[in-house]
C-alpha positions as CSV (number, residue, x, y, z in Angstrom):
1,X,9.0,-33.5,-22.1
2,X,8.6,-30.8,-24.8
3,X,7.8,-28.2,-22.2
4,X,10.9,-29.1,-20.2
5,X,13.1,-29.0,-23.3
6,X,11.6,-25.6,-24.2
7,X,12.3,-24.3,-20.7
8,X,15.9,-25.5,-20.9
9,X,16.3,-23.8,-24.3
10,X,15.2,-20.6,-22.7
11,X,17.7,-21.1,-19.8
12,X,20.5,-21.6,-22.2
13,X,19.6,-18.5,-24.2
14,X,19.4,-16.4,-21.0
15,X,22.8,-17.7,-19.8
16,X,24.3,-16.8,-23.2
17,X,22.8,-13.4,-23.3
18,X,23.8,-12.5,-19.7
19,X,27.3,-13.9,-20.3
20,X,27.7,-11.5,-23.1
21,X,26.4,-8.6,-21.0
22,X,29.0,-9.4,-18.3
23,X,31.8,-9.2,-20.8
24,X,30.7,-6.5,-23.2
25,X,28.3,-4.5,-21.0
26,X,25.8,-4.8,-23.9
27,X,22.1,-4.2,-23.1
28,X,19.7,-6.9,-21.8
29,X,17.4,-5.6,-24.5
30,X,19.5,-6.4,-27.5
31,X,23.0,-6.2,-29.1
32,X,23.3,-2.5,-28.8
33,X,25.7,-0.8,-26.3
34,X,23.8,-0.6,-23.1
35,X,21.7,2.4,-22.1
36,X,21.9,0.6,-18.9
37,X,25.2,-0.2,-17.2
38,X,25.0,3.3,-15.8
39,X,24.2,5.0,-12.5
40,X,21.4,6.8,-14.3
41,X,19.3,3.6,-14.5
42,X,20.1,2.6,-11.0
43,X,19.1,6.0,-9.6
44,X,15.8,5.6,-11.5
45,X,15.3,2.2,-9.9
46,X,15.7,3.6,-6.4
47,X,19.3,3.3,-5.5
48,X,20.8,6.3,-3.6
49,X,23.8,8.3,-4.6
50,X,25.6,7.2,-1.5
51,X,24.9,3.5,-2.2
52,X,26.2,3.7,-5.8
53,X,29.3,5.6,-4.7
54,X,30.1,3.0,-2.1
55,X,30.6,0.1,-4.5
56,X,32.9,-0.3,-7.5
57,X,31.2,0.9,-10.7
58,X,31.8,-2.5,-12.3
59,X,29.2,-3.9,-10.0
60,X,26.4,-1.8,-11.6
61,X,25.2,-2.9,-15.0
62,X,21.7,-1.4,-14.7
63,X,20.0,-4.8,-15.0
64,X,17.4,-4.6,-12.2
65,X,13.8,-3.5,-12.0
66,X,14.0,-2.2,-8.4
67,X,16.2,-1.6,-5.4
68,X,15.2,-4.5,-3.0
69,X,18.1,-4.5,-0.6
70,X,17.1,-1.2,1.0
71,X,13.8,-2.8,2.1
72,X,15.4,-5.8,3.9
73,X,16.4,-3.9,7.1
74,X,19.5,-6.0,7.4
75,X,21.4,-6.2,10.7
76,X,25.1,-6.7,11.5
77,X,26.0,-10.4,11.6
78,X,23.1,-11.7,9.4
79,X,23.5,-14.0,6.5
80,X,22.0,-12.9,3.2
81,X,21.3,-14.7,0.0
82,X,21.2,-12.9,-3.4
83,X,19.5,-14.9,-6.1
84,X,20.8,-14.1,-9.6
85,X,23.5,-12.0,-8.2
86,X,24.9,-10.8,-11.5
87,X,27.8,-8.4,-11.3
88,X,27.3,-8.1,-7.5
89,X,25.7,-4.7,-6.8
90,X,23.1,-5.9,-4.3
91,X,25.4,-8.4,-2.7
92,X,28.0,-5.7,-2.0
93,X,25.3,-3.3,-0.7
94,X,24.1,-6.1,1.6
95,X,27.7,-6.7,2.8
96,X,27.9,-3.1,3.9
97,X,24.9,-3.6,6.1
98,X,25.7,-7.0,7.6
99,X,29.3,-5.9,8.2
100,X,32.4,-8.0,8.7
101,X,30.6,-10.4,11.1
102,X,27.9,-11.1,8.6
103,X,27.8,-13.2,5.4
104,X,26.5,-12.7,1.9
105,X,26.1,-15.5,-0.6
106,X,25.4,-14.7,-4.3
107,X,24.1,-17.4,-6.6
108,X,24.2,-17.1,-10.4
109,X,24.3,-19.6,-13.2
110,X,26.4,-17.5,-15.6
111,X,30.2,-18.1,-15.4
112,X,31.0,-14.7,-16.8
113,X,28.9,-12.9,-14.3
114,X,30.4,-14.9,-11.5
115,X,33.9,-14.0,-12.6
116,X,33.0,-10.3,-12.8
117,X,31.3,-10.3,-9.4
118,X,34.2,-12.1,-7.7
119,X,36.7,-9.7,-9.1
120,X,34.6,-6.7,-8.1
121,X,34.1,-8.0,-4.5
122,X,37.9,-8.5,-4.2
123,X,38.5,-4.9,-5.3
124,X,35.9,-3.8,-2.8
125,X,37.6,-5.7,0.0
126,X,34.3,-7.5,0.8
127,X,35.7,-10.7,2.3
128,X,32.3,-11.7,3.7
129,X,30.9,-12.1,0.2
130,X,31.1,-15.3,-1.8
131,X,29.5,-16.2,-5.2
132,X,28.4,-19.7,-6.1
133,X,27.4,-21.1,-9.4
134,X,24.0,-22.6,-9.5
135,X,20.4,-22.5,-10.6
136,X,17.7,-20.8,-8.6
137,X,15.5,-23.9,-8.9
138,X,18.2,-25.9,-7.0
139,X,20.2,-23.5,-4.8
140,X,23.6,-24.6,-3.6
141,X,22.7,-23.5,-0.1
142,X,21.9,-25.4,3.1
143,X,18.4,-25.7,4.6
144,X,17.4,-23.0,7.0
145,X,20.8,-21.3,6.8
146,X,20.0,-17.7,5.8
147,X,18.3,-14.8,7.5
148,X,17.2,-12.9,4.4
149,X,16.8,-13.5,0.7
150,X,16.8,-10.9,-2.1
151,X,16.6,-10.9,-5.9
152,X,16.4,-8.2,-8.5
153,X,14.6,-8.9,-11.8
154,X,15.8,-12.5,-12.1
155,X,13.0,-14.9,-11.0
156,X,11.0,-13.7,-14.1
157,X,13.8,-15.3,-16.2
158,X,13.2,-18.7,-14.7
159,X,10.7,-21.0,-16.4
160,X,9.8,-22.9,-13.2
161,X,9.1,-20.1,-10.7
162,X,7.3,-22.4,-8.3
163,X,10.6,-24.2,-7.7
164,X,12.4,-20.9,-7.0
165,X,9.9,-20.0,-4.3
166,X,10.1,-23.4,-2.7
167,X,13.9,-23.1,-2.6
168,X,13.6,-19.6,-1.0
169,X,11.4,-21.2,1.7
170,X,13.8,-24.1,2.2
171,X,16.9,-22.0,2.8
172,X,15.3,-19.3,5.0
173,X,15.4,-19.8,8.8
174,X,12.1,-19.6,10.6
175,X,11.3,-15.9,10.9
176,X,13.5,-15.1,7.9
177,X,12.3,-12.6,5.3
178,X,12.6,-12.1,1.5
179,X,12.4,-8.9,-0.5
180,X,12.3,-9.3,-4.3
181,X,12.0,-6.9,-7.2
182,X,10.5,-8.7,-10.2
183,X,8.2,-8.4,-13.2
184,X,4.6,-9.6,-13.4
185,X,1.9,-9.2,-16.1
186,X,-1.4,-7.5,-15.5
187,X,-2.7,-8.7,-18.9
188,X,-1.5,-11.0,-21.7
189,X,1.3,-9.8,-23.9
190,X,0.9,-9.5,-27.7
191,X,1.7,-12.8,-29.3
192,X,4.9,-11.5,-31.1
193,X,6.3,-10.4,-27.8
194,X,5.3,-13.5,-25.8
195,X,7.1,-15.8,-28.3
196,X,10.3,-13.8,-28.7
197,X,13.2,-15.1,-26.6
198,X,14.9,-11.7,-26.7
199,X,11.8,-10.4,-24.9
200,X,12.3,-13.2,-22.4
201,X,16.0,-12.3,-21.8
202,X,14.8,-8.7,-21.5
203,X,12.6,-9.7,-18.5
204,X,9.3,-9.3,-20.3
205,X,7.9,-12.5,-21.9
206,X,9.1,-14.7,-19.1
207,X,6.9,-12.9,-16.6
208,X,4.0,-14.6,-15.0
209,X,0.5,-13.2,-14.6
210,X,0.3,-11.3,-11.3
211,X,-2.3,-13.6,-9.7
212,X,-0.5,-16.8,-10.5
213,X,2.9,-15.3,-9.4
214,X,1.6,-14.5,-5.9
215,X,-0.3,-17.7,-5.7
216,X,3.0,-19.6,-6.2
217,X,4.6,-17.6,-3.4
218,X,1.9,-18.5,-0.9
219,X,2.0,-22.2,-2.1
220,X,5.7,-22.3,-1.2
221,X,4.9,-21.5,2.4
222,X,5.9,-17.8,2.4
223,X,3.5,-15.6,4.4
224,X,2.5,-12.0,5.0
225,X,3.1,-11.1,1.4
226,X,3.2,-7.3,0.9
227,X,3.8,-5.2,-2.2
228,X,6.1,-2.4,-1.3
229,X,6.4,-0.6,-4.7
230,X,5.1,-1.1,-8.3
231,X,5.7,0.7,-11.5
232,X,4.8,0.3,-15.2
233,X,7.9,-1.4,-16.4
234,X,7.3,-0.9,-20.2
235,X,6.8,2.8,-19.6
236,X,10.0,3.1,-17.5
237,X,12.1,1.3,-20.2
238,X,10.6,3.6,-22.8
239,X,11.6,6.6,-20.7
240,X,15.1,5.5,-19.8
241,X,16.0,3.8,-23.1
242,X,13.8,5.2,-25.7
243,X,16.0,4.2,-28.7
244,X,16.2,0.6,-27.6
245,X,12.6,0.5,-26.7
246,X,11.6,1.7,-30.1
247,X,13.8,-0.8,-31.8
248,X,12.1,-3.6,-29.9
249,X,8.6,-2.3,-30.7
250,X,9.5,-2.3,-34.4
251,X,10.9,-5.8,-34.1
252,X,7.6,-7.0,-32.6
253,X,5.3,-4.9,-34.7
254,X,3.5,-3.5,-31.7
255,X,2.9,0.0,-30.3
256,X,4.1,1.3,-26.9
257,X,0.5,1.7,-25.9
258,X,-0.1,-2.1,-26.4
259,X,2.4,-2.8,-23.6
260,X,1.7,0.0,-21.2
261,X,-0.1,-1.2,-18.1
262,X,0.6,-4.8,-19.0
263,X,4.2,-5.3,-17.7
264,X,4.7,-4.2,-14.1
265,X,7.7,-4.0,-11.9
266,X,6.8,-5.0,-8.4
267,X,8.9,-5.1,-5.2
268,X,7.4,-7.4,-2.6
269,X,8.2,-8.7,0.8
270,X,7.3,-11.9,2.6
271,X,8.4,-14.0,5.6
272,X,8.8,-17.6,6.5
273,X,6.8,-18.5,9.6
């Protein structure tokens, strides 16, 4: 009961934080104006100039930790599900690949993000994209109804990750695939970081240990798991947003070296057999 309540408290804080980001374009790392929310961050994550130019700039808040859609090999006419779709960047990029005969469904729990994403999709003329409000642990999506699933730095924010992976397996058609960019831990975090809800909202303290994370994927029935790319997330944040990174380090009373090599951004692929 206590664990469930603590998890719901985290969910509420995450919803509040990302709601503010949607409205003010503040940083996921704190109250400062975002170093993110710019094409600079997205280029660093792996998005191409052509991709960023093809969608309204309002869709890019620099909130990811990878560029997973490019690895999905989407085909015209397919149905794609974007988990934690945020302002709609990956959903709109997917829509360009599946074309007018395809379909893209974005799911997000934050009303402000949904409002922003819907308005942006309308400006882009992406009629094949819809955004639904919901939790990743209980997706508002039918069984075996999508060809591909993607998510960008969101599953780490969910306390019950096993439920998310089971939901991915449920909604995928047989032979469907998933490509996710997310955060995992290669060693335990310093206590001050692990207990800070701001670190959780910033995609760090909610991350699971690597071995446990990938065990849960396999347990959900997803197979042929492959890591496509990985990068030291803490080092990347320090490089892209040095001022914000330093502010957080001072808040936690830790050094940059204590986090380097611990927090990793991984982009992985799996299929449903």
